[in-house]
C-alpha positions in Angstrom: 10.5 -22.6 48.3 8.1 -20.5 46.0 9.0 -18.5 43.3 7.3 -15.3 42.5 7.0 -13.9 39.2 7.0 -10.0 39.6 10.4 -9.4 37.8 9.2 -11.7 34.6 5.4 -9.6 34.7 6.8 -6.5 34.5 9.6 -6.7 32.2 6.2 -8.3 30.2 4.3 -5.5 30.9 6.9 -2.9 30.3 7.2 -4.1 26.5 3.3 -3.4 26.2 3.6 0.0 28.2 6.2 1.4 26.2 4.4 0.5 22.7 1.2 2.3 24.4 3.4 5.4 25.0 1.4 8.8 24.2 -2.2 7.2 24.2 -5.3 8.8 24.7 -6.5 8.5 28.2 -6.2 5.4 30.5 -5.1 3.3 27.1 -1.5 4.4 28.0 -1.4 3.7 31.5 -4.1 1.2 33.1 -2.9 -2.9 32.5 -6.2 -4.0 30.7 -6.8 -1.0 29.0 -3.1 -0.7 27.9 -2.9 -4.5 26.7 -6.1 -4.0 24.3 -5.2 -1.2 23.0 -1.9 -2.2 21.8 -3.3 -5.7 20.4 -5.7 -4.1 18.3 -3.2 -1.4 17.0 -0.7 -4.0 16.3 -3.6 -6.0 14.5 -4.8 -2.7 12.5 -1.1 -1.7 11.6 -0.8 -5.1 10.0 -4.3 -4.9 7.8 -3.4 -1.2 6.9 0.1 -2.6 5.6 -1.7 -4.6 3.4 -4.4 -2.0 2.8 -1.4 0.0 1.6 -0.9 -2.2 -1.0 -3.9 -2.0 -2.7 -4.4 1.7 -2.2 -0.9 2.3 -4.1 -2.3 0.2 -7.1 -5.5 2.0 -7.4 -3.5 5.5 -7.6 -1.6 4.1 -10.4 -4.4 2.8 -12.4 -6.2 6.0 -11.9 -3.2 8.0 -12.9 -2.5 5.7 -16.4 -5.6 5.8 -17.2 -5.7 9.8 -17.2 -3.1 9.8 -19.1 -4.3 7.2 -21.6 -7.7 9.2 -22.1 -6.1 12.2 -23.5 -4.8 9.6 -26.2 -8.7 8.5 -26.2 -7.7 5.1 -25.1 -9.5 3.8 -22.2 -7.3 2.0 -19.6 -8.3 -1.4 -20.2 -7.5 -0.9 -23.8 -4.2 0.3 -23.5 -3.4 -2.4 -21.0 -4.8 -4.8 -23.5 -2.8 -3.3 -26.0 1.1 -3.6 -23.9 0.2 -7.2 -23.6 -0.5 -7.9 -26.9 2.6 -6.2 -28.1 4.7 -8.3 -25.7 5.6 -5.1 -23.2 5.9 -6.4 -19.4 6.2 -3.0 -17.3 4.2 -2.9 -13.9 2.1 -0.5 -13.3 4.1 1.3 -10.7 6.3 2.4 -13.7 4.0 3.4 -15.8 2.2 5.6 -13.6 5.7 7.3 -13.1 6.6 7.6 -16.9 2.5 9.0 -17.5 3.6 11.8 -14.4 7.1 12.4 -15.7 8.3 11.3 -18.9 5.6 11.3 -21.4 7.6 10.7 -24.1 8.3 7.3 -23.4 4.3 7.3 -22.3 3.6 8.1 -25.9 5.6 6.0 -27.3 4.0 3.3 -25.4 0.5 4.3 -26.2 1.4 4.2 -29.8 2.7 0.9 -29.4 -0.3 -0.3 -27.8 -2.2 1.4 -30.5 -0.6 -0.6 -33.1 -1.2 -3.9 -31.3 -4.8 -3.2 -30.9 -5.3 -2.2 -35.0 -3.8 -6.0 -36.0 
């Protein structure tokens, strides 16, 4: 006896249609368009999760650079000074300190300047 695959096909397609819900034009209700749209959007979401990490790092570096230049020290020299002084703190925390806790950032700046002077 021949077994039709209607139930399984509908179940498989339903997952895609749910992911495409609210999409523009035929990208939400025609199978070929839904399949293409969902595949592409899932691919983009994967790459954009990676891109978000890059964007945050750029933001942190620009914040640190802006505050460091107020103390007449560019970002690269500041980071070099921190490495030479043995401070291991990541850029996310440095950027947070630069925005919210000026006193501790100033003390780190002095540490970096001393390390560079040696």
